[in-house]
C-alpha positions as CSV (number, residue, x, y, z in Angstrom):
1,M,0.1,0.0,-0.1
2,N,1.3,3.3,-1.0
3,G,4.6,1.9,-2.0
4,R,5.3,-0.3,1.1
5,S,4.5,-3.3,2.6
6,V,1.7,-3.7,5.4
7,Y,0.2,-6.8,7.0
8,G,-3.2,-7.7,8.1
9,Y,-5.4,-10.4,7.7
10,V,-8.4,-11.2,5.6
11,N,-11.8,-11.6,7.1
12,R,-13.7,-12.1,4.0
13,F,-13.6,-12.1,0.3
14,L,-16.0,-10.0,-1.5
15,T,-17.4,-9.5,-5.1
16,V,-19.9,-6.9,-6.5
17,D,-22.3,-7.5,-9.1
18,G,-21.7,-5.5,-12.4
19,D,-18.1,-4.6,-11.1
20,N,-15.3,-5.6,-13.3
21,C,-12.9,-5.7,-10.6
22,P,-12.2,-9.6,-9.6
23,G,-13.2,-8.8,-5.9
24,Y,-12.3,-7.3,-2.6
25,A,-11.2,-8.2,0.6
26,S,-12.2,-7.3,4.0
27,V,-9.0,-6.7,5.9
28,C,-8.0,-6.1,9.6
29,W,-4.8,-4.1,9.7
30,F,-2.0,-4.7,12.0
31,G,0.3,-1.7,12.9
32,P,3.1,-0.5,10.7
33,P,6.1,-2.7,10.2
34,R,9.3,-2.3,12.0
35,Y,12.5,-3.6,11.2
36,P,14.5,-4.5,14.1
37,L,17.7,-5.6,12.1
38,G,17.5,-2.3,10.3
39,D,18.2,-2.6,6.4
40,N,18.0,-6.4,6.8
41,R,14.1,-6.7,6.4
42,L,13.9,-10.4,7.2
43,E,12.7,-9.8,10.5
44,V,9.4,-7.6,10.6
45,V,7.7,-6.7,13.7
46,V,4.1,-5.4,13.8
47,S,1.6,-4.7,16.5
48,R,-1.9,-6.0,17.0
49,D,-3.2,-2.3,17.1
50,G,-3.7,-1.4,13.3
51,R,-5.4,1.7,13.9
52,Q,-2.6,3.9,12.5
53,L,-2.9,1.8,9.0
54,V,-6.7,2.4,9.3
55,R,-6.2,6.2,9.4
56,E,-3.4,6.2,6.8
57,I,-5.4,3.9,4.2
58,Q,-8.7,5.0,5.1
59,S,-10.3,1.9,4.3
60,C,-10.5,-1.9,5.4
61,I,-11.9,-3.0,2.2
62,I,-9.2,-3.1,-0.9
63,R,-9.1,-4.6,-4.1
64,I,-7.8,-8.1,-4.2
65,T,-5.4,-7.0,-7.0
66,Q,-3.5,-4.9,-4.2
67,I,-2.7,-8.1,-2.2
68,D,0.7,-9.6,-2.7
69,P,-0.1,-13.2,-1.3
70,S,2.6,-14.8,0.3
71,Y,2.9,-17.4,3.2
72,I,3.8,-15.7,6.4
73,V,5.4,-17.3,9.5
74,V,3.8,-15.4,12.6
75,E,5.3,-15.9,16.0
76,P,4.1,-13.9,19.1
77,V,6.7,-11.6,20.8
78,V,6.9,-10.6,24.5
79,G,4.8,-7.5,24.9
80,G,1.9,-8.5,22.5
81,D,3.6,-7.6,19.2
82,L,4.1,-10.2,16.4
83,R,7.0,-11.3,14.3
84,M,6.3,-11.7,10.8
85,M,8.7,-13.8,8.3
86,R,7.8,-13.9,4.7
87,Q,8.0,-17.2,3.0
88,S,8.5,-15.5,-0.5
89,G,8.7,-12.1,-1.9
90,Y,10.3,-9.1,-0.4
91,D,9.3,-6.3,2.0
92,R,8.9,-3.1,0.3
93,V,9.7,0.4,2.2
94,R,9.2,3.8,1.1
95,E,12.7,5.3,-0.1
């Protein structure tokens, strides 16, 4: 979204009759990604609180064509955050 990777989970996939978009997703966003290892973006940490991304993206409904599907390993971190590790693809950050 907006030139960077963000994380969330899909609640439901939707279609709209008569719309030529292949579909939409209802998404619950996690917090903005943080990279504890600096430029090495292998480890990504997010909070469970996605309010900041909801304000920035201004929607919880997105086109499925905006989703870069990849398997993610999720591990809880002390303090309630989540560690995300992509099994394919690369995290993008705004330059």
